[in-house]
Backbone as CSV, one residue per row, in Angstrom:
resi,resn,N_x,N_y,N_z,CA_x,CA_y,CA_z,C_x,C_y,C_z
1,MET,6.222,21.587,-18.477,5.736,22.198,-17.242,4.309,21.723,-16.914
2,ILE,3.442,21.689,-17.948,2.053,21.258,-17.730,2.014,19.815,-17.245
3,SER,2.880,18.963,-17.819,2.890,17.559,-17.413,3.284,17.414,-15.946
4,TYR,4.219,18.244,-15.479,4.633,18.182,-14.080,3.496,18.618,-13.152
5,ILE,2.741,19.604,-13.599,1.581,20.048,-12.811,0.553,18.926,-12.721
6,LEU,0.367,18.207,-13.819,-0.579,17.088,-13.835,-0.136,15.968,-12.894
7,PHE,1.171,15.699,-12.866,1.671,14.653,-11.973,1.563,15.085,-10.506
8,ALA,1.765,16.373,-10.258,1.584,16.885,-8.899,0.122,16.742,-8.479
9,LEU,-0.790,17.047,-9.405,-2.223,16.917,-9.131,-2.599,15.458,-8.914
10,LEU,-2.050,14.567,-9.733,-2.296,13.135,-9.573,-1.840,12.667,-8.190
11,GLY,-0.633,13.066,-7.798,-0.111,12.703,-6.488,-0.993,13.222,-5.366
12,TYR,-1.424,14.473,-5.505,-2.276,15.076,-4.477,-3.598,14.320,-4.332
13,LEU,-4.232,14.017,-5.457,-5.533,13.344,-5.413,-5.411,11.925,-4.857
14,LEU,-4.342,11.223,-5.219,-4.120,9.889,-4.663,-3.890,9.974,-3.151
15,GLY,-3.064,10.924,-2.761,-2.745,11.076,-1.350,-3.915,11.495,-0.496
16,SER,-4.871,12.170,-1.097,-5.986,12.718,-0.322,-7.102,11.705,-0.042
17,VAL,-6.968,10.477,-0.549,-7.975,9.446,-0.254,-7.825,9.035,1.213
18,PRO,-8.836,9.279,2.062,-8.715,9.019,3.508,-9.055,7.577,3.878
19,PHE,-8.130,6.660,3.623,-8.411,5.238,3.823,-8.805,4.897,5.257
20,GLY,-8.159,5.515,6.232,-8.499,5.232,7.634,-9.952,5.526,7.935
21,LEU,-10.435,6.644,7.431,-11.828,7.041,7.632,-12.771,6.111,6.876
22,VAL,-12.433,5.811,5.629,-13.274,4.951,4.795,-13.393,3.551,5.399
23,LEU,-12.259,2.989,5.817,-12.260,1.624,6.348,-13.009,1.510,7.672
24,THR,-12.808,2.462,8.564,-13.481,2.386,9.865,-14.991,2.580,9.718
25,LYS,-15.394,3.453,8.816,-16.836,3.633,8.572,-17.424,2.379,7.946
26,ALA,-16.702,1.780,6.994,-17.187,0.567,6.332,-17.296,-0.592,7.318
27,ALA,-16.431,-0.587,8.334,-16.451,-1.658,9.339,-17.466,-1.396,10.449
28,GLY,-18.188,-0.284,10.340,-19.209,0.036,11.345,-18.648,0.602,12.633
29,LEU,-17.434,1.153,12.570,-16.802,1.704,13.771,-16.998,3.210,13.901
30,GLY,-17.770,3.768,12.996,-18.067,5.197,13.068,-16.953,6.050,12.481
31,ASP,-16.925,7.293,12.883,-15.966,8.266,12.370,-14.706,8.226,13.222
32,ILE,-13.593,7.810,12.632,-12.330,7.689,13.360,-11.888,9.025,13.938
33,ARG,-12.358,10.111,13.356,-11.958,11.434,13.837,-12.578,11.784,15.186
34,SER,-13.519,10.953,15.637,-14.187,11.235,16.920,-13.558,10.471,18.090
35,ILE,-12.501,9.689,17.815,-11.851,8.958,18.907,-10.362,9.283,18.966
36,GLY,-9.753,8.949,20.097,-8.308,9.102,20.249,-7.810,10.474,19.882
37,SER,-6.825,10.488,18.981,-6.221,11.755,18.567,-7.064,12.483,17.523
38,GLY,-8.082,11.791,16.995,-8.889,12.384,15.938,-8.246,12.264,14.574
39,ASN,-7.109,11.580,14.518,-6.363,11.423,13.278,-6.940,10.289,12.439
40,ILE,-6.710,10.341,11.122,-7.245,9.303,10.237,-6.227,8.218,9.907
41,GLY,-5.055,8.247,10.560,-3.998,7.300,10.257,-4.097,5.994,11.017
42,ALA,-3.149,5.097,10.716,-3.165,3.736,11.254,-3.043,3.686,12.771
43,THR,-2.238,4.572,13.353,-2.058,4.549,14.812,-3.369,4.815,15.526
44,ASN,-4.147,5.751,15.019,-5.440,6.041,15.652,-6.459,4.944,15.353
45,VAL,-6.395,4.359,14.167,-7.274,3.230,13.842,-6.995,2.075,14.813
46,LEU,-5.725,1.902,15.177,-5.357,0.854,16.129,-6.050,1.049,17.475
47,ARG,-6.349,2.283,17.809,-7.021,2.568,19.091,-8.463,2.074,19.126
48,THR,-8.996,1.675,17.968,-10.333,1.069,17.954,-10.258,-0.374,18.439
49,GLY,-9.035,-0.904,18.508,-8.846,-2.299,18.903,-8.813,-3.254,17.732
50,ASN,-9.010,-2.745,16.527,-9.032,-3.586,15.332,-7.662,-3.540,14.644
51,LYS,-6.818,-4.529,14.950,-5.453,-4.546,14.417,-5.417,-4.753,12.904
52,LYS,-6.331,-5.573,12.394,-6.358,-5.829,10.949,-6.701,-4.560,10.174
53,LEU,-7.634,-3.806,10.715,-8.032,-2.549,10.075,-6.894,-1.533,10.117
54,ALA,-6.191,-1.509,11.237,-5.046,-0.608,11.369,-3.952,-0.982,10.374
55,ALA,-3.701,-2.288,10.225,-2.691,-2.761,9.272,-3.088,-2.414,7.841
56,ALA,-4.367,-2.581,7.535,-4.858,-2.250,6.188,-4.706,-0.760,5.909
57,THR,-4.989,0.055,6.914,-4.838,1.508,6.768,-3.386,1.864,6.512
58,LEU,-2.481,1.238,7.263,-1.046,1.489,7.098,-0.588,1.143,5.684
59,VAL,-1.002,-0.016,5.196,-0.590,-0.471,3.862,-1.165,0.433,2.774
60,LEU,-2.445,0.749,2.886,-3.087,1.575,1.862,-2.567,3.010,1.861
61,ASP,-2.313,3.565,3.048,-1.749,4.917,3.105,-0.342,4.940,2.508
62,GLY,0.425,3.873,2.754,1.744,3.775,2.141,1.656,3.600,0.637
63,ALA,0.676,2.824,0.207,0.508,2.564,-1.226,0.205,3.835,-2.011
64,LYS,-0.468,4.792,-1.376,-0.778,6.054,-2.072,0.498,6.734,-2.558
65,GLY,1.476,6.810,-1.669,2.740,7.437,-2.046,3.498,6.632,-3.076
66,ALA,3.501,5.306,-2.914,4.219,4.448,-3.844,3.606,4.480,-5.237
67,VAL,2.287,4.398,-5.313,1.601,4.381,-6.612,1.806,5.700,-7.352
68,ALA,1.753,6.807,-6.636,1.976,8.117,-7.258,3.359,8.171,-7.911
69,VAL,4.359,7.685,-7.191,5.731,7.663,-7.698,5.855,6.741,-8.916
70,LEU,5.314,5.545,-8.805,5.469,4.553,-9.874,4.767,4.983,-11.159
71,ILE,3.584,5.581,-11.037,2.873,6.062,-12.233,3.658,7.175,-12.913
72,ALA,4.116,8.148,-12.113,4.850,9.283,-12.680,6.160,8.842,-13.314
73,ARG,6.836,7.910,-12.680,8.104,7.423,-13.227,7.879,6.654,-14.527
74,ALA,6.802,5.873,-14.578,6.505,5.081,-15.779,6.120,5.973,-16.957
75,LEU,5.412,7.050,-16.672,4.911,7.910,-17.745,5.831,9.081,-18.078
76,ALA,6.727,9.420,-17.146,7.596,10.578,-17.380,9.030,10.270,-16.940
77,ASP,9.469,10.899,-15.846,10.847,10.706,-15.400,10.934,10.786,-13.876
78,ASN,12.157,10.737,-13.370,12.361,10.714,-11.927,11.938,12.021,-11.267
79,ASP,12.093,13.143,-11.964,11.664,14.430,-11.413,10.147,14.453,-11.213
80,ALA,9.424,13.915,-12.191,7.970,13.829,-12.075,7.583,12.914,-10.927
81,ALA,8.333,11.832,-10.763,8.066,10.891,-9.668,8.295,11.545,-8.317
82,LEU,9.365,12.328,-8.212,9.672,13.046,-6.971,8.555,14.036,-6.637
83,LEU,8.080,14.728,-7.647,7.018,15.710,-7.458,5.701,15.032,-7.079
84,ALA,5.362,13.965,-7.785,4.123,13.235,-7.486,4.161,12.661,-6.073
85,GLY,5.317,12.136,-5.674,5.457,11.597,-4.327,5.294,12.653,-3.262
86,LEU,5.917,13.800,-3.470,5.794,14.908,-2.523,4.341,15.349,-2.372
87,PHE,3.648,15.461,-3.496,2.258,15.930,-3.435,1.300,14.861,-2.914
88,SER,1.686,13.595,-2.991,0.841,12.567,-2.371,0.850,12.745,-0.856
89,ILE,1.990,13.139,-0.308,2.095,13.390,1.128,1.305,14.637,1.506
90,ILE,1.427,15.672,0.703,0.662,16.900,0.944,-0.835,16.608,0.887
91,GLY,-1.239,15.757,-0.076,-2.646,15.384,-0.187,-3.139,14.622,1.026
92,HIS,-2.291,13.751,1.568,-2.678,12.997,2.766,-2.830,13.917,3.969
93,ILE,-1.942,14.866,4.102,-1.984,15.783,5.250,-3.091,16.823,5.099
94,PHE,-3.289,17.298,3.877,-4.282,18.351,3.622,-5.273,17.905,2.538
95,PRO,-6.105,16.889,2.816,-7.028,16.384,1.788,-8.202,17.328,1.534
96,VAL,-8.476,17.551,0.279,-9.560,18.461,-0.087,-10.912,17.936,0.391
97,TRP,-11.057,16.596,0.468,-12.331,15.985,0.834,-12.675,16.177,2.317
98,LEU,-11.655,16.450,3.150,-11.876,16.564,4.598,-11.547,17.967,5.102
99,LYS,-11.812,18.956,4.247,-11.552,20.359,4.591,-10.096,20.583,4.978
100,PHE,-9.207,19.872,4.287,-7.758,20.002,4.436,-7.249,19.593,5.825
101,LYS,-7.995,18.723,6.499,-7.569,18.200,7.803,-7.421,16.683,7.694
102,GLY,-6.209,16.238,7.443,-5.985,14.822,7.197,-5.079,14.153,8.196
103,GLY,-4.226,13.265,7.686,-3.332,12.499,8.547,-2.002,13.187,8.760
104,LYS,-1.069,12.441,9.334,0.220,13.028,9.695,1.324,12.749,8.689
105,GLY,1.029,11.901,7.692,1.935,11.765,6.561,3.025,10.719,6.647
106,VAL,3.119,9.997,7.752,4.247,9.078,7.928,4.163,7.875,6.986
107,ALA,3.037,7.171,6.990,2.910,5.980,6.144,3.037,6.334,4.663
108,THR,2.431,7.432,4.256,2.505,7.851,2.855,3.943,8.213,2.478
109,THR,4.650,8.838,3.403,6.061,9.158,3.174,6.886,7.891,3.000
110,LEU,6.664,6.909,3.868,7.421,5.658,3.778,7.136,4.944,2.459
111,GLY,5.870,4.933,2.035,5.520,4.324,0.759,6.175,5.039,-0.399
112,MET,6.145,6.357,-0.358,6.785,7.158,-1.401,8.283,6.869,-1.476
113,LEU,8.933,6.820,-0.313,10.378,6.597,-0.288,10.763,5.192,-0.749
114,LEU,9.984,4.201,-0.361,10.288,2.828,-0.773,10.221,2.668,-2.296
115,ALA,9.317,3.413,-2.922,9.197,3.355,-4.382,10.233,4.234,-5.081
116,LEU,10.543,5.371,-4.470,11.419,6.364,-5.100,12.895,6.085,-4.850
117,SER,13.227,5.803,-3.609,14.618,5.549,-3.214,14.604,4.462,-2.152
118,PRO,14.553,3.202,-2.584,14.316,2.076,-1.671,15.217,2.022,-0.445
119,LEU,16.497,2.333,-0.599,17.402,2.258,0.546,17.021,3.290,1.612
120,THR,16.680,4.496,1.187,16.232,5.531,2.121,14.964,5.083,2.829
121,GLY,14.040,4.516,2.066,12.789,4.039,2.641,13.009,2.916,3.634
122,MET,13.903,1.982,3.295,14.172,0.850,4.190,14.835,1.308,5.484
123,ILE,15.759,2.250,5.374,16.418,2.787,6.578,15.394,3.470,7.478
124,ALA,14.475,4.228,6.877,13.431,4.901,7.659,12.512,3.881,8.331
125,CYS,12.146,2.826,7.598,11.272,1.784,8.165,11.946,1.059,9.318
126,VAL,13.213,0.696,9.137,13.955,0.000,10.194,14.107,0.910,11.414
127,THR,14.375,2.182,11.174,14.499,3.145,12.274,13.198,3.224,13.048
128,TRP,12.072,3.315,12.315,10.762,3.378,12.983,10.522,2.116,13.806
129,LEU,10.782,0.966,13.216,10.525,-0.302,13.899,11.370,-0.451,15.164
130,LEU,12.642,-0.094,15.080,13.528,-0.203,16.241,13.083,0.730,17.363
131,MET,12.744,1.953,16.995,12.292,2.928,17.994,10.967,2.499,18.614
132,ALA,10.056,2.012,17.759,8.743,1.596,18.248,8.851,0.382,19.164
133,ALA,9.738,-0.555,18.816,9.903,-1.768,19.611,10.508,-1.479,20.977
134,THR,11.380,-0.489,21.042,12.063,-0.202,22.300,11.323,0.816,23.166
135,LEU,10.799,1.873,22.552,10.187,2.951,23.335,8.657,2.951,23.311
136,ARG,8.067,2.294,22.288,6.604,2.137,22.190,5.860,3.447,21.934
137,TYR,6.540,4.418,21.382,5.874,5.669,21.018,5.866,5.787,19.494
138,SER,4.692,5.737,18.890,4.596,5.837,17.442,5.086,7.194,16.943
139,SER,4.702,8.249,17.644,5.060,9.604,17.214,6.573,9.819,17.250
140,LEU,7.212,9.431,18.340,8.663,9.603,18.458,9.394,8.754,17.424
141,SER,8.896,7.557,17.192,9.483,6.677,16.177,9.415,7.331,14.799
142,ALA,8.272,7.932,14.510,8.088,8.592,13.216,9.022,9.786,13.069
143,LEU,9.166,10.570,14.111,10.007,11.767,14.046,11.470,11.399,13.828
144,VAL,11.943,10.392,14.545,13.336,9.962,14.379,13.545,9.370,12.981
145,ALA,12.572,8.577,12.516,12.663,7.997,11.173,12.721,9.083,10.107
146,MET,11.892,10.120,10.261,11.891,11.205,9.289,13.200,11.988,9.309
147,LEU,13.784,12.144,10.492,15.070,12.842,10.593,16.177,12.088,9.858
148,SER,16.032,10.781,9.765,17.067,9.983,9.102,17.049,10.134,7.582
149,THR,15.912,10.531,7.026,15.757,10.452,5.568,16.613,11.427,4.757
150,PRO,16.737,12.708,5.134,17.588,13.579,4.304,19.038,13.118,4.299
151,ILE,19.490,12.605,5.454,20.887,12.156,5.572,21.114,10.888,4.761
152,SER,20.235,9.891,4.955,20.415,8.623,4.235,20.216,8.807,2.735
153,ALA,19.309,9.698,2.344,19.088,9.952,0.911,20.340,10.517,0.260
154,TYR,20.983,11.433,0.952,22.189,12.040,0.374,23.361,11.065,0.366
155,LEU,23.532,10.349,1.477,24.653,9.412,1.571,24.505,8.238,0.603
156,ALA,23.269,7.764,0.431,23.043,6.591,-0.418,22.988,6.932,-1.901
157,TYR,22.432,8.102,-2.230,22.184,8.418,-3.640,22.934,9.657,-4.141
158,HIS,23.531,10.413,-3.223,24.233,11.649,-3.594,23.336,12.557,-4.443
159,ASP,22.068,12.591,-4.060,21.059,13.343,-4.809,20.565,14.484,-3.930
160,PHE,21.018,15.695,-4.241,20.674,16.847,-3.402,19.180,17.135,-3.437
161,ARG,18.555,16.986,-4.614,17.115,17.273,-4.717,16.292,16.292,-3.894
162,LEU,16.666,15.020,-3.946,15.985,14.018,-3.134,16.162,14.323,-1.656
163,SER,17.372,14.666,-1.268,17.645,14.997,0.131,16.845,16.224,0.559
164,LEU,16.739,17.211,-0.328,15.980,18.421,-0.021,14.498,18.114,0.153
165,VAL,13.942,17.286,-0.726,12.534,16.895,-0.595,12.318,16.125,0.702
166,CYS,13.253,15.253,1.053,13.148,14.509,2.314,13.152,15.469,3.505
167,ALA,13.975,16.500,3.429,14.025,17.492,4.509,12.703,18.260,4.594
168,MET,12.129,18.591,3.435,10.837,19.289,3.410,9.739,18.416,4.008
169,VAL,9.749,17.130,3.634,8.748,16.204,4.154,8.927,16.023,5.660
170,ALA,10.175,15.914,6.110,10.442,15.779,7.540,9.890,16.992,8.293
171,ALA,10.076,18.182,7.728,9.555,19.398,8.361,8.028,19.358,8.428
172,LEU,7.390,18.876,7.360,5.928,18.734,7.347,5.456,17.764,8.427
173,VAL,6.164,16.635,8.545,5.784,15.618,9.532,5.983,16.152,10.953
174,PHE,7.024,16.922,11.168,7.212,17.548,12.485,6.072,18.520,12.770
175,TYR,5.639,19.240,11.736,4.513,20.167,11.909,3.247,19.415,12.294
176,THR,2.980,18.286,11.633,1.761,17.535,11.941,1.831,16.867,13.311
177,HIS,3.032,16.724,13.837,3.216,16.079,15.146,3.449,17.090,16.276
178,ARG,3.136,18.353,16.028,3.446,19.369,17.049,2.746,19.090,18.378
179,ALA,1.492,18.605,18.332,0.792,18.274,19.582,1.442,17.067,20.258
180,ASN,1.882,16.100,19.447,2.564,14.922,20.000,3.869,15.314,20.687
181,ILE,4.590,16.252,20.069,5.859,16.704,20.642,5.626,17.334,22.011
182,LYS,4.574,18.133,22.119,4.251,18.749,23.416,3.926,17.684,24.455
183,ARG,3.149,16.662,24.045,2.801,15.591,24.991,4.019,14.750,25.364
184,LEU,4.910,14.520,24.403,6.129,13.770,24.700,6.972,14.504,25.738
185,LEU,7.076,15.798,25.576,7.863,16.600,26.519,7.248,16.608,27.917
186,LYS,5.920,16.479,27.962,5.215,16.462,29.246,5.072,15.052,29.815
187,GLY,5.470,14.042,29.028,5.316,12.662,29.460,3.888,12.176,29.397
188,GLU,3.089,12.784,28.526,1.665,12.461,28.429,1.289,11.743,27.135
189,GLU,2.262,11.422,26.301,1.970,10.783,25.015,1.595,9.313,25.236
190,PRO,0.451,8.855,24.682,0.077,7.446,24.822,0.990,6.535,24.023
191,LYS,1.211,5.351,24.515,2.071,4.401,23.829,1.279,3.606,22.804
192,ILE,1.982,2.929,21.917,1.372,2.162,20.830,0.424,1.108,21.408
193,GLY,-0.797,1.079,20.839,-1.777,0.098,21.266,-2.638,0.528,22.439
194,LYS,-2.278,1.657,23.045,-3.048,2.136,24.190,-4.172,3.032,23.715
195,LYS,-5.388,2.783,24.195,-6.513,3.645,23.828,-6.340,4.981,24.529
196,LYS,-6.488,6.030,23.740,-6.230,7.357,24.282,-7.414,7.892,25.060
């Protein structure tokens, strides 16, 4: 039990590293929370006009979830990896360093899934890419991708616990996107690459 708590803590601390904020400050672009949506994720970093920085944020935020899973799996078992991955997402959304106001969890979720259940992660990534390419809404793409994960996890792996965690994460991501959902319904959501 203690080891599982430690892996959950490890996942949380890894997830809570605010790469978007760190990178934009290091690049002299100021506090990312003061522009666009105020979010620390890659989509908001893209609104600075710096595509390389946005790409780096996306990769690093995804890596947080993947690294948490891989460490826990190497040192313990798949249950520990599932727990560490879940808490890496919680850490990204509610980071202790930023008064529990973090990102929306999509990139970290995708990284976690690619390491934990690659087929589920790949289906979510392809879903996001297809939606983003056709509709150009990052938020809507993320929501549809997250909805796919509990279903694909169960169909691909027949793992109820994995499917349940995916459903919990999807619910968290919907919660973090509540303002986006309102704007989508009103037709006011900015498209990918557009400065808000």
